[in-house]
Structures are given as C-alpha cells and as structure tokens.
A tleap script that builds the chain and sets N, CA, C and O, in Angstrom:
source leaprc.protein.ff14SB
mol = sequence {
  NMET SER GLU ALA ASN LEU SER THR SER SER
  THR ALA GLU ALA SER TYR GLU PRO TRP VAL
  SER PRO ASP GLN ALA GLU VAL HIE PHE ILE
  LEU GLU ARG ALA SER ARG TYR PHE SER LEU
  LEU ALA GLU PRO ALA ARG LEU ARG ILE LEU
  GLN ALA VAL CYS ASP LYS GLU CYS SER VAL
  GLN GLU ILE VAL GLY GLN THR SER LEU PRO
  GLN PRO ASN VAL SER ARG HIE LEU SER LEU
  LEU PHE ASN ALA GLY VAL LEU SER ARG ARG
  ARG ASP GLY THR PHE VAL PHE TYR LYS VAL
  SER ASP PRO LEU VAL THR GLN LEU CYS ARG
  THR VAL CYS VAL HIE LEU ALA THR SER ALA
  LEU ALA LYS PRO SER VAL CVAL
}
set mol.1.N position { 5.953 25.698 8.220 }
set mol.1.CA position { 5.314 24.697 9.049 }
set mol.1.C position { 5.949 23.348 8.746 }
set mol.1.O position { 6.100 22.990 7.578 }
set mol.2.N position { 6.319 22.602 9.764 }
set mol.2.CA position { 6.979 21.316 9.536 }
set mol.2.C position { 5.974 20.284 9.057 }
set mol.2.O position { 4.766 20.438 9.233 }
set mol.3.N position { 6.506 19.215 8.438 }
set mol.3.CA position { 5.614 18.175 7.937 }
set mol.3.C position { 4.913 17.455 9.066 }
set mol.3.O position { 3.870 16.838 8.851 }
set mol.4.N position { 5.470 17.523 10.281 }
set mol.4.CA position { 4.855 16.848 11.406 }
set mol.4.C position { 3.668 17.623 11.946 }
set mol.4.O position { 2.816 17.044 12.620 }
set mol.5.N position { 3.589 18.921 11.669 }
set mol.5.CA position { 2.512 19.733 12.201 }
set mol.5.C position { 1.371 19.774 11.195 }
set mol.5.O position { 1.259 20.703 10.396 }
set mol.6.N position { 0.531 18.754 11.250 }
set mol.6.CA position { -0.530 18.620 10.252 }
set mol.6.C position { -1.870 19.158 10.705 }
set mol.6.O position { -2.760 19.364 9.880 }
set mol.7.N position { -2.035 19.389 11.990 }
set mol.7.CA position { -3.389 19.593 12.457 }
set mol.7.C position { -3.727 20.996 12.922 }
set mol.7.O position { -4.903 21.357 12.899 }
set mol.8.N position { -2.785 21.797 13.334 }
set mol.8.CA position { -3.156 23.038 13.972 }
set mol.8.C position { -2.889 24.236 13.084 }
set mol.8.O position { -1.770 24.747 13.028 }
set mol.9.N position { -3.921 24.677 12.394 }
set mol.9.CA position { -3.920 25.917 11.633 }
set mol.9.C position { -5.361 26.351 11.503 }
set mol.9.O position { -6.275 25.526 11.538 }
set mol.10.N position { -5.560 27.629 11.356 }
set mol.10.CA position { -6.927 28.096 11.176 }
set mol.10.C position { -7.194 28.328 9.699 }
set mol.10.O position { -6.272 28.488 8.899 }
set mol.11.N position { -8.463 28.343 9.359 }
set mol.11.CA position { -8.806 28.590 7.964 }
set mol.11.C position { -8.460 30.015 7.581 }
set mol.11.O position { -8.323 30.319 6.396 }
set mol.12.N position { -8.317 30.896 8.563 }
set mol.12.CA position { -7.927 32.266 8.263 }
set mol.12.C position { -6.553 32.305 7.606 }
set mol.12.O position { -6.296 33.157 6.756 }
set mol.13.N position { -5.678 31.396 7.991 }
set mol.13.CA position { -4.353 31.337 7.391 }
set mol.13.C position { -4.443 30.988 5.910 }
set mol.13.O position { -3.594 31.405 5.123 }
set mol.14.N position { -5.447 30.240 5.531 }
set mol.14.CA position { -5.585 29.831 4.137 }
set mol.14.C position { -6.083 30.973 3.258 }
set mol.14.O position { -5.986 30.887 2.034 }
set mol.15.N position { -6.614 32.037 3.852 }
set mol.15.CA position { -7.174 33.131 3.064 }
set mol.15.C position { -6.168 34.259 2.868 }
set mol.15.O position { -6.559 35.425 2.807 }
set mol.16.N position { -4.901 33.941 2.771 }
set mol.16.CA position { -3.862 34.939 2.568 }
set mol.16.C position { -3.922 35.549 1.172 }
set mol.16.O position { -3.288 36.574 0.921 }
set mol.17.N position { -4.659 34.948 0.278 }
set mol.17.CA position { -4.810 35.475 -1.074 }
set mol.17.C position { -6.127 36.246 -1.133 }
set mol.17.O position { -7.193 35.636 -1.041 }
set mol.18.N position { -6.082 37.575 -1.283 }
set mol.18.CA position { -7.313 38.374 -1.199 }
set mol.18.C position { -8.330 38.070 -2.289 }
set mol.18.O position { -9.511 38.368 -2.111 }
set mol.19.N position { -7.920 37.493 -3.399 }
set mol.19.CA position { -8.843 37.193 -4.495 }
set mol.19.C position { -9.528 35.835 -4.337 }
set mol.19.O position { -10.303 35.432 -5.204 }
set mol.20.N position { -9.252 35.134 -3.249 }
set mol.20.CA position { -9.821 33.809 -3.015 }
set mol.20.C position { -11.051 33.952 -2.126 }
set mol.20.O position { -10.997 34.590 -1.075 }
set mol.21.N position { -12.162 33.351 -2.558 }
set mol.21.CA position { -13.389 33.406 -1.763 }
set mol.21.C position { -13.233 32.547 -0.514 }
set mol.21.O position { -12.339 31.702 -0.462 }
set mol.22.N position { -14.087 32.743 0.497 }
set mol.22.CA position { -13.995 31.909 1.710 }
set mol.22.C position { -14.105 30.418 1.414 }
set mol.22.O position { -13.403 29.619 2.034 }
set mol.23.N position { -14.976 30.023 0.474 }
set mol.23.CA position { -15.088 28.606 0.124 }
set mol.23.C position { -13.797 28.100 -0.509 }
set mol.23.O position { -13.335 27.002 -0.197 }
set mol.24.N position { -13.219 28.901 -1.395 }
set mol.24.CA position { -11.951 28.524 -2.015 }
set mol.24.C position { -10.838 28.475 -0.971 }
set mol.24.O position { -9.963 27.611 -1.031 }
set mol.25.N position { -10.871 29.391 -0.026 }
set mol.25.CA position { -9.853 29.411 1.027 }
set mol.25.C position { -9.912 28.127 1.840 }
set mol.25.O position { -8.874 27.569 2.197 }
set mol.26.N position { -11.110 27.656 2.134 }
set mol.26.CA position { -11.261 26.406 2.878 }
set mol.26.C position { -10.706 25.233 2.071 }
set mol.26.O position { -10.022 24.369 2.619 }
set mol.27.N position { -10.998 25.204 0.783 }
set mol.27.CA position { -10.476 24.145 -0.083 }
set mol.27.C position { -8.955 24.209 -0.123 }
set mol.27.O position { -8.287 23.180 -0.016 }
set mol.28.N position { -8.405 25.406 -0.274 }
set mol.28.CA position { -6.944 25.555 -0.296 }
set mol.28.C position { -6.334 25.076 1.016 }
set mol.28.O position { -5.297 24.412 1.015 }
set mol.29.N position { -6.967 25.407 2.120 }
set mol.29.CA position { -6.486 24.977 3.437 }
set mol.29.C position { -6.457 23.451 3.527 }
set mol.29.O position { -5.468 22.870 3.976 }
set mol.30.N position { -7.533 22.810 3.102 }
set mol.30.CA position { -7.605 21.346 3.135 }
set mol.30.C position { -6.552 20.745 2.212 }
set mol.30.O position { -5.905 19.762 2.574 }
set mol.31.N position { -6.371 21.315 1.037 }
set mol.31.CA position { -5.367 20.797 0.104 }
set mol.31.C position { -3.953 20.963 0.654 }
set mol.31.O position { -3.107 20.095 0.440 }
set mol.32.N position { -3.687 22.044 1.348 }
set mol.32.CA position { -2.374 22.228 1.987 }
set mol.32.C position { -2.142 21.153 3.046 }
set mol.32.O position { -1.057 20.579 3.135 }
set mol.33.N position { -3.172 20.888 3.843 }
set mol.33.CA position { -3.052 19.834 4.865 }
set mol.33.C position { -2.858 18.478 4.208 }
set mol.33.O position { -2.052 17.675 4.677 }
set mol.34.N position { -3.583 18.210 3.131 }
set mol.34.CA position { -3.431 16.933 2.421 }
set mol.34.C position { -2.019 16.802 1.870 }
set mol.34.O position { -1.430 15.722 1.914 }
set mol.35.N position { -1.482 17.884 1.359 }
set mol.35.CA position { -0.119 17.867 0.834 }
set mol.35.C position { 0.881 17.516 1.932 }
set mol.35.O position { 1.786 16.713 1.708 }
set mol.36.N position { 0.727 18.106 3.109 }
set mol.36.CA position { 1.629 17.787 4.227 }
set mol.36.C position { 1.451 16.338 4.663 }
set mol.36.O position { 2.422 15.665 5.007 }
set mol.37.N position { 0.216 15.861 4.647 }
set mol.37.CA position { -0.068 14.477 5.032 }
set mol.37.C position { 0.615 13.509 4.070 }
set mol.37.O position { 1.272 12.557 4.493 }
set mol.38.N position { 0.452 13.765 2.766 }
set mol.38.CA position { 1.071 12.887 1.771 }
set mol.38.C position { 2.592 12.989 1.802 }
set mol.38.O position { 3.276 11.992 1.574 }
set mol.39.N position { 3.132 14.167 2.077 }
set mol.39.CA position { 4.593 14.281 2.152 }
set mol.39.C position { 5.131 13.479 3.329 }
set mol.39.O position { 6.241 12.952 3.266 }
set mol.40.N position { 4.361 13.386 4.389 }
set mol.40.CA position { 4.759 12.555 5.525 }
set mol.40.C position { 4.837 11.089 5.110 }
set mol.40.O position { 5.705 10.355 5.581 }
set mol.41.N position { 3.940 10.665 4.234 }
set mol.41.CA position { 3.897 9.272 3.780 }
set mol.41.C position { 4.783 9.016 2.559 }
set mol.41.O position { 4.865 7.882 2.087 }
set mol.42.N position { 5.437 10.041 2.050 }
set mol.42.CA position { 6.237 9.905 0.831 }
set mol.42.C position { 7.648 9.392 1.093 }
set mol.42.O position { 8.477 9.381 0.184 }
set mol.43.N position { 7.927 8.979 2.293 }
set mol.43.CA position { 9.247 8.471 2.662 }
set mol.43.C position { 9.168 6.951 2.790 }
set mol.43.O position { 8.428 6.454 3.639 }
set mol.44.N position { 9.911 6.195 1.971 }
set mol.44.CA position { 9.841 4.727 2.027 }
set mol.44.C position { 10.118 4.142 3.414 }
set mol.44.O position { 9.504 3.145 3.796 }
set mol.45.N position { 11.018 4.740 4.156 }
set mol.45.CA position { 11.310 4.224 5.501 }
set mol.45.C position { 10.079 4.332 6.399 }
set mol.45.O position { 9.812 3.436 7.199 }
set mol.46.N position { 9.335 5.422 6.269 }
set mol.46.CA position { 8.122 5.577 7.086 }
set mol.46.C position { 7.059 4.571 6.676 }
set mol.46.O position { 6.320 4.068 7.523 }
set mol.47.N position { 6.976 4.275 5.388 }
set mol.47.CA position { 6.024 3.259 4.937 }
set mol.47.C position { 6.404 1.882 5.481 }
set mol.47.O position { 5.527 1.098 5.843 }
set mol.48.N position { 7.685 1.588 5.540 }
set mol.48.CA position { 8.129 0.315 6.118 }
set mol.48.C position { 7.773 0.252 7.604 }
set mol.48.O position { 7.358 -0.793 8.105 }
set mol.49.N position { 7.937 1.362 8.295 }
set mol.49.CA position { 7.577 1.417 9.715 }
set mol.49.C position { 6.073 1.226 9.876 }
set mol.49.O position { 5.631 0.474 10.745 }
set mol.50.N position { 5.290 1.900 9.047 }
set mol.50.CA position { 3.833 1.748 9.123 }
set mol.50.C position { 3.410 0.317 8.835 }
set mol.50.O position { 2.478 -0.192 9.457 }
set mol.51.N position { 4.084 -0.333 7.901 }
set mol.51.CA position { 3.766 -1.732 7.621 }
set mol.51.C position { 4.032 -2.587 8.858 }
set mol.51.O position { 3.271 -3.509 9.153 }
set mol.52.N position { 5.100 -2.285 9.576 }
set mol.52.CA position { 5.452 -3.070 10.764 }
set mol.52.C position { 4.415 -2.932 11.870 }
set mol.52.O position { 4.172 -3.885 12.611 }
set mol.53.N position { 3.802 -1.758 11.990 }
set mol.53.CA position { 2.876 -1.523 13.105 }
set mol.53.C position { 1.415 -1.461 12.670 }
set mol.53.O position { 0.554 -1.122 13.481 }
set mol.54.N position { 1.116 -1.779 11.417 }
set mol.54.CA position { -0.255 -1.591 10.928 }
set mol.54.C position { -1.258 -2.530 11.589 }
set mol.54.O position { -2.425 -2.167 11.731 }
set mol.55.N position { -0.841 -3.720 11.995 }
set mol.55.CA position { -1.780 -4.681 12.574 }
set mol.55.C position { -1.589 -4.923 14.061 }
set mol.55.O position { -2.451 -5.506 14.719 }
set mol.56.N position { -0.443 -4.468 14.594 }
set mol.56.CA position { -0.197 -4.728 16.017 }
set mol.56.C position { 0.783 -3.707 16.567 }
set mol.56.O position { 1.557 -3.088 15.836 }
set mol.57.N position { 0.721 -3.558 17.858 }
set mol.57.CA position { 1.649 -2.690 18.564 }
set mol.57.C position { 3.036 -3.331 18.566 }
set mol.57.O position { 3.162 -4.539 18.766 }
set mol.58.N position { 4.075 -2.526 18.343 }
set mol.58.CA position { 5.447 -3.042 18.311 }
set mol.58.C position { 6.366 -2.131 19.112 }
set mol.58.O position { 6.164 -0.919 19.185 }
set mol.59.N position { 7.374 -2.740 19.707 }
set mol.59.CA position { 8.410 -1.956 20.373 }
set mol.59.C position { 9.349 -1.388 19.314 }
set mol.59.O position { 9.364 -1.837 18.168 }
set mol.60.N position { 10.121 -0.404 19.717 }
set mol.60.CA position { 11.097 0.176 18.793 }
set mol.60.C position { 12.041 -0.909 18.291 }
set mol.60.O position { 12.368 -0.952 17.105 }
set mol.61.N position { 12.477 -1.782 19.189 }
set mol.61.CA position { 13.395 -2.858 18.804 }
set mol.61.C position { 12.755 -3.792 17.778 }
set mol.61.O position { 13.422 -4.224 16.838 }
set mol.62.N position { 11.476 -4.105 17.946 }
set mol.62.CA position { 10.771 -4.951 16.974 }
set mol.62.C position { 10.683 -4.260 15.614 }
set mol.62.O position { 10.846 -4.897 14.573 }
set mol.63.N position { 10.424 -2.959 15.634 }
set mol.63.CA position { 10.329 -2.204 14.381 }
set mol.63.C position { 11.677 -2.192 13.670 }
set mol.63.O position { 11.742 -2.361 12.452 }
set mol.64.N position { 12.751 -1.992 14.429 }
set mol.64.CA position { 14.099 -2.030 13.853 }
set mol.64.C position { 14.345 -3.393 13.208 }
set mol.64.O position { 14.866 -3.468 12.096 }
set mol.65.N position { 13.973 -4.466 13.900 }
set mol.65.CA position { 14.166 -5.811 13.365 }
set mol.65.C position { 13.348 -6.082 12.120 }
set mol.65.O position { 13.833 -6.721 11.186 }
set mol.66.N position { 12.105 -5.603 12.094 }
set mol.66.CA position { 11.233 -5.856 10.945 }
set mol.66.C position { 11.583 -5.010 9.726 }
set mol.66.O position { 11.357 -5.428 8.590 }
set mol.67.N position { 12.133 -3.828 9.961 }
set mol.67.CA position { 12.413 -2.921 8.845 }
set mol.67.C position { 13.864 -2.960 8.377 }
set mol.67.O position { 14.178 -2.504 7.278 }
set mol.68.N position { 14.744 -3.503 9.206 }
set mol.68.CA position { 16.194 -3.510 8.933 }
set mol.68.C position { 16.766 -2.102 8.773 }
set mol.68.O position { 17.784 -1.907 8.110 }
set mol.69.N position { 16.106 -1.136 9.382 }
set mol.69.CA position { 16.596 0.243 9.378 }
set mol.69.C position { 17.411 0.486 10.639 }
set mol.69.O position { 17.150 -0.145 11.663 }
set mol.70.N position { 18.391 1.383 10.593 }
set mol.70.CA position { 19.155 1.701 11.803 }
set mol.70.C position { 18.254 2.309 12.879 }
set mol.70.O position { 17.338 3.071 12.568 }
set mol.71.N position { 18.510 1.978 14.124 }
set mol.71.CA position { 17.671 2.425 15.232 }
set mol.71.C position { 17.528 3.950 15.292 }
set mol.71.O position { 16.417 4.429 15.519 }
set mol.72.N position { 18.599 4.740 15.099 }
set mol.72.CA position { 18.405 6.196 15.130 }
set mol.72.C position { 17.445 6.691 14.045 }
set mol.72.O position { 16.660 7.609 14.285 }
set mol.73.N position { 17.504 6.092 12.862 }
set mol.73.CA position { 16.578 6.474 11.787 }
set mol.73.C position { 15.146 6.105 12.146 }
set mol.73.O position { 14.225 6.893 11.929 }
set mol.74.N position { 14.957 4.912 12.693 }
set mol.74.CA position { 13.620 4.483 13.108 }
set mol.74.C position { 13.068 5.447 14.148 }
set mol.74.O position { 11.916 5.870 14.054 }
set mol.75.N position { 13.874 5.794 15.128 }
set mol.75.CA position { 13.420 6.711 16.181 }
set mol.75.C position { 13.028 8.071 15.613 }
set mol.75.O position { 12.031 8.656 16.037 }
set mol.76.N position { 13.797 8.573 14.667 }
set mol.76.CA position { 13.485 9.874 14.060 }
set mol.76.C position { 12.158 9.809 13.307 }
set mol.76.O position { 11.322 10.703 13.443 }
set mol.77.N position { 11.963 8.760 12.520 }
set mol.77.CA position { 10.713 8.622 11.765 }
set mol.77.C position { 9.525 8.372 12.697 }
set mol.77.O position { 8.435 8.895 12.463 }
set mol.78.N position { 9.727 7.584 13.741 }
set mol.78.CA position { 8.655 7.357 14.713 }
set mol.78.C position { 8.232 8.668 15.361 }
set mol.78.O position { 7.043 8.905 15.574 }
set mol.79.N position { 9.189 9.507 15.667 }
set mol.79.CA position { 8.885 10.800 16.273 }
set mol.79.C position { 8.030 11.656 15.338 }
set mol.79.O position { 7.056 12.268 15.776 }
set mol.80.N position { 8.387 11.701 14.067 }
set mol.80.CA position { 7.594 12.466 13.098 }
set mol.80.C position { 6.177 11.917 12.976 }
set mol.80.O position { 5.210 12.679 12.973 }
set mol.81.N position { 6.055 10.604 12.876 }
set mol.81.CA position { 4.734 9.977 12.746 }
set mol.81.C position { 3.900 10.172 14.008 }
set mol.81.O position { 2.688 10.377 13.929 }
set mol.82.N position { 4.540 10.109 15.161 }
set mol.82.CA position { 3.841 10.335 16.424 }
set mol.82.C position { 3.371 11.789 16.523 }
set mol.82.O position { 2.214 12.048 16.855 }
set mol.83.N position { 4.262 12.729 16.238 }
set mol.83.CA position { 3.910 14.150 16.337 }
set mol.83.C position { 2.818 14.550 15.355 }
set mol.83.O position { 2.079 15.503 15.600 }
set mol.84.N position { 2.714 13.831 14.252 }
set mol.84.CA position { 1.664 14.104 13.265 }
set mol.84.C position { 0.335 13.454 13.638 }
set mol.84.O position { -0.676 13.696 12.980 }
set mol.85.N position { 0.327 12.633 14.685 }
set mol.85.CA position { -0.904 11.972 15.107 }
set mol.85.C position { -1.188 10.679 14.378 }
set mol.85.O position { -2.263 10.102 14.538 }
set mol.86.N position { -0.241 10.212 13.578 }
set mol.86.CA position { -0.427 8.969 12.828 }
set mol.86.C position { -0.234 7.761 13.739 }
set mol.86.O position { -0.934 6.757 13.607 }
set mol.87.N position { 0.719 7.863 14.661 }
set mol.87.CA position { 1.003 6.783 15.606 }
set mol.87.C position { 0.735 7.246 17.029 }
set mol.87.O position { 0.804 8.435 17.341 }
set mol.88.N position { 0.428 6.281 17.882 }
set mol.88.CA position { 0.379 6.536 19.324 }
set mol.88.C position { 1.475 5.690 19.959 }
set mol.88.O position { 1.979 4.747 19.348 }
set mol.89.N position { 1.836 6.032 21.179 }
set mol.89.CA position { 2.891 5.272 21.849 }
set mol.89.C position { 2.572 5.123 23.322 }
set mol.89.O position { 1.820 5.901 23.908 }
set mol.90.N position { 3.176 4.088 23.904 }
set mol.90.CA position { 3.075 3.885 25.347 }
set mol.90.C position { 4.402 3.337 25.840 }
set mol.90.O position { 5.122 2.641 25.125 }
set mol.91.N position { 4.695 3.669 27.064 }
set mol.91.CA position { 5.931 3.196 27.686 }
set mol.91.C position { 5.605 2.064 28.644 }
set mol.91.O position { 4.589 2.082 29.339 }
set mol.92.N position { 6.489 1.087 28.661 }
set mol.92.CA position { 6.402 -0.018 29.613 }
set mol.92.C position { 7.826 -0.274 30.091 }
set mol.92.O position { 8.593 -0.987 29.443 }
set mol.93.N position { 8.165 0.314 31.226 }
set mol.93.CA position { 9.539 0.224 31.715 }
set mol.93.C position { 10.456 0.988 30.780 }
set mol.93.O position { 10.260 2.179 30.537 }
set mol.94.N position { 11.454 0.300 30.259 }
set mol.94.CA position { 12.399 0.950 29.342 }
set mol.94.C position { 11.982 0.798 27.883 }
set mol.94.O position { 12.654 1.317 26.991 }
set mol.95.N position { 10.897 0.100 27.634 }
set mol.95.CA position { 10.440 -0.128 26.262 }
set mol.95.C position { 9.385 0.901 25.870 }
set mol.95.O position { 8.573 1.328 26.691 }
set mol.96.N position { 9.416 1.286 24.605 }
set mol.96.CA position { 8.391 2.165 24.039 }
set mol.96.C position { 7.719 1.390 22.913 }
set mol.96.O position { 8.383 0.846 22.031 }
set mol.97.N position { 6.393 1.350 22.960 }
set mol.97.CA position { 5.599 0.619 21.974 }
set mol.97.C position { 4.797 1.610 21.134 }
set mol.97.O position { 4.269 2.597 21.648 }
set mol.98.N position { 4.718 1.333 19.848 }
set mol.98.CA position { 3.984 2.185 18.914 }
set mol.98.C position { 2.898 1.378 18.219 }
set mol.98.O position { 3.035 0.177 17.984 }
set mol.99.N position { 1.805 2.082 17.895 }
set mol.99.CA position { 0.744 1.487 17.083 }
set mol.99.C position { 0.091 2.597 16.269 }
set mol.99.O position { 0.225 3.780 16.582 }
set mol.100.N position { -0.609 2.198 15.234 }
set mol.100.CA position { -1.300 3.164 14.380 }
set mol.100.C position { -2.473 3.746 15.156 }
set mol.100.O position { -3.294 3.008 15.700 }
set mol.101.N position { -2.548 5.066 15.205 }
set mol.101.CA position { -3.670 5.715 15.883 }
set mol.101.C position { -4.681 6.275 14.894 }
set mol.101.O position { -5.793 6.638 15.277 }
set mol.102.N position { -4.303 6.347 13.635 }
set mol.102.CA position { -5.193 6.837 12.589 }
set mol.102.C position { -5.394 5.718 11.570 }
set mol.102.O position { -4.569 5.553 10.672 }
set mol.103.N position { -6.483 4.941 11.694 }
set mol.103.CA position { -6.689 3.800 10.794 }
set mol.103.C position { -6.783 4.193 9.324 }
set mol.103.O position { -6.580 3.349 8.451 }
set mol.104.N position { -7.085 5.445 9.036 }
set mol.104.CA position { -7.132 5.891 7.646 }
set mol.104.C position { -5.770 5.720 6.979 }
set mol.104.O position { -5.696 5.419 5.788 }
set mol.105.N position { -4.701 5.908 7.735 }
set mol.105.CA position { -3.353 5.762 7.177 }
set mol.105.C position { -3.147 4.341 6.685 }
set mol.105.O position { -2.666 4.132 5.572 }
set mol.106.N position { -3.504 3.366 7.503 }
set mol.106.CA position { -3.353 1.966 7.113 }
set mol.106.C position { -4.196 1.666 5.881 }
set mol.106.O position { -3.721 1.028 4.941 }
set mol.107.N position { -5.432 2.119 5.883 }
set mol.107.CA position { -6.328 1.886 4.748 }
set mol.107.C position { -5.782 2.547 3.482 }
set mol.107.O position { -5.796 1.942 2.409 }
set mol.108.N position { -5.309 3.762 3.602 }
set mol.108.CA position { -4.770 4.487 2.453 }
set mol.108.C position { -3.541 3.784 1.883 }
set mol.108.O position { -3.440 3.589 0.671 }
set mol.109.N position { -2.615 3.408 2.748 }
set mol.109.CA position { -1.392 2.731 2.289 }
set mol.109.C position { -1.713 1.389 1.637 }
set mol.109.O position { -1.145 1.050 0.598 }
set mol.110.N position { -2.618 0.631 2.242 }
set mol.110.CA position { -2.990 -0.668 1.660 }
set mol.110.C position { -3.659 -0.494 0.304 }
set mol.110.O position { -3.374 -1.235 -0.637 }
set mol.111.N position { -4.543 0.482 0.208 }
set mol.111.CA position { -5.239 0.730 -1.054 }
set mol.111.C position { -4.249 1.064 -2.161 }
set mol.111.O position { -4.343 0.526 -3.264 }
set mol.112.N position { -3.310 1.942 -1.873 }
set mol.112.CA position { -2.312 2.328 -2.873 }
set mol.112.C position { -1.433 1.137 -3.239 }
set mol.112.O position { -1.168 0.904 -4.418 }
set mol.113.N position { -0.980 0.382 -2.243 }
set mol.113.CA position { -0.105 -0.767 -2.522 }
set mol.113.C position { -0.822 -1.841 -3.335 }
set mol.113.O position { -0.237 -2.407 -4.258 }
set mol.114.N position { -2.080 -2.128 -3.006 }
set mol.114.CA position { -2.854 -3.114 -3.770 }
set mol.114.C position { -3.045 -2.621 -5.201 }
set mol.114.O position { -2.907 -3.393 -6.150 }
set mol.115.N position { -3.358 -1.356 -5.354 }
set mol.115.CA position { -3.530 -0.790 -6.697 }
set mol.115.C position { -2.244 -0.921 -7.510 }
set mol.115.O position { -2.281 -1.338 -8.668 }
set mol.116.N position { -1.116 -0.569 -6.912 }
set mol.116.CA position { 0.160 -0.650 -7.629 }
set mol.116.C position { 0.528 -2.091 -7.958 }
set mol.116.O position { 1.019 -2.376 -9.050 }
set mol.117.N position { 0.290 -2.999 -7.014 }
set mol.117.CA position { 0.596 -4.412 -7.263 }
set mol.117.C position { -0.294 -4.964 -8.370 }
set mol.117.O position { 0.179 -5.698 -9.238 }
set mol.118.N position { -1.568 -4.618 -8.344 }
set mol.118.CA position { -2.506 -5.072 -9.369 }
set mol.118.C position { -2.132 -4.502 -10.731 }
set mol.118.O position { -2.180 -5.207 -11.739 }
set mol.119.N position { -1.763 -3.242 -10.758 }
set mol.119.CA position { -1.348 -2.613 -12.018 }
set mol.119.C position { -0.102 -3.278 -12.573 }
set mol.119.O position { 0.006 -3.490 -13.781 }
set mol.120.N position { 0.834 -3.608 -11.704 }
set mol.120.CA position { 2.075 -4.254 -12.144 }
set mol.120.C position { 1.794 -5.644 -12.696 }
set mol.120.O position { 2.409 -6.055 -13.680 }
set mol.121.N position { 0.867 -6.375 -12.069 }
set mol.121.CA position { 0.525 -7.719 -12.539 }
set mol.121.C position { -0.248 -7.683 -13.850 }
set mol.121.O position { -0.141 -8.602 -14.663 }
set mol.122.N position { -1.022 -6.628 -14.055 }
set mol.122.CA position { -1.848 -6.527 -15.253 }
set mol.122.C position { -1.033 -6.195 -16.498 }
set mol.122.O position { -1.450 -6.494 -17.617 }
set mol.123.N position { 0.124 -5.578 -16.302 }
set mol.123.CA position { 0.956 -5.215 -17.451 }
set mol.123.C position { 1.804 -6.406 -17.861 }
set mol.123.O position { 2.397 -7.065 -17.008 }
set mol.124.N position { 1.869 -6.691 -19.145 }
set mol.124.CA position { 2.727 -7.802 -19.591 }
set mol.124.C position { 4.188 -7.451 -19.339 }
set mol.124.O position { 4.615 -6.314 -19.540 }
set mol.125.N position { 4.932 -8.435 -18.902 }
set mol.125.CA position { 6.349 -8.189 -18.639 }
set mol.125.C position { 7.108 -8.086 -19.953 }
set mol.125.O position { 6.795 -8.760 -20.934 }
set mol.126.N position { 8.096 -7.240 -19.939 }
set mol.126.CA position { 8.919 -7.032 -21.126 }
set mol.126.C position { 10.141 -7.922 -20.998 }
set mol.126.O position { 10.901 -7.806 -20.037 }
set mol.127.N position { 10.333 -8.816 -21.970 }
set mol.127.CA position { 11.477 -9.734 -21.938 }
set mol.127.C position { 12.325 -9.553 -23.157 }
set mol.127.O position { 13.337 -10.237 -23.313 }
savepdb mol mol.pdb
quit
C-alpha cells in the first residue's frame, strides 16, 4: 500500500494474524494507518510545503517561491499530500491552488515544532 493511500482499508485486513483478538486487530489497523500518516510527514520538503499552505491557500508557483524547491518536486509532493487527503486543491484557469484540508496536520506539525524549539532553547548551548 502506498504512503498516499491512508484511508481505504478494512479492519479485516488488520486481522491477518490469527492469534490477534478483534480488539487487538483494530489497534494494529489504527497503528498501521498512523505509521503511514507519519511517514507522509517524515519528508522535510513536505513539511516546508505544509508550512507554506498552513494559513492560506497558495498556488503552485507561490509554494515553489516560498519553499525554494524545484517545481517538479513540489508538484510530486503536492500530489502525494492531496491523494492522502491532507491538502485540497482548486483550479482557476491555468493556476492550481492548494490548502490544508485536514487541520489536524497543521496542529500536529506546529505542536511538534514548538516542542522541538522549546527543547532546543531549554538546553544550554555547548561552546
């Protein structure tokens, strides 16, 4: 299953291990989905793209400008994020605009970044 396909699986697929109870199978299924979700966010370029569109809708060209990533790379990452349901898009003439469709992603990324920044500030610098 690709990292972009985060949403469509049945819990029956999670019960491939005969020694796992139905409750455990559901937990395993959720953990597998969480793993795919986090792997989608484990790419720095995708995090830069999410930062660009977290507060407002942006065109592909705007995202390229804000991230300094090559346009083909931006398009590939946008496609993965869109197919995973993290971003939504709309067309206006020849322009394509993207925005965050899952606010949990923005909240999760901000929480992690604030935590890491706070942790870095709390540690004394080594000189």
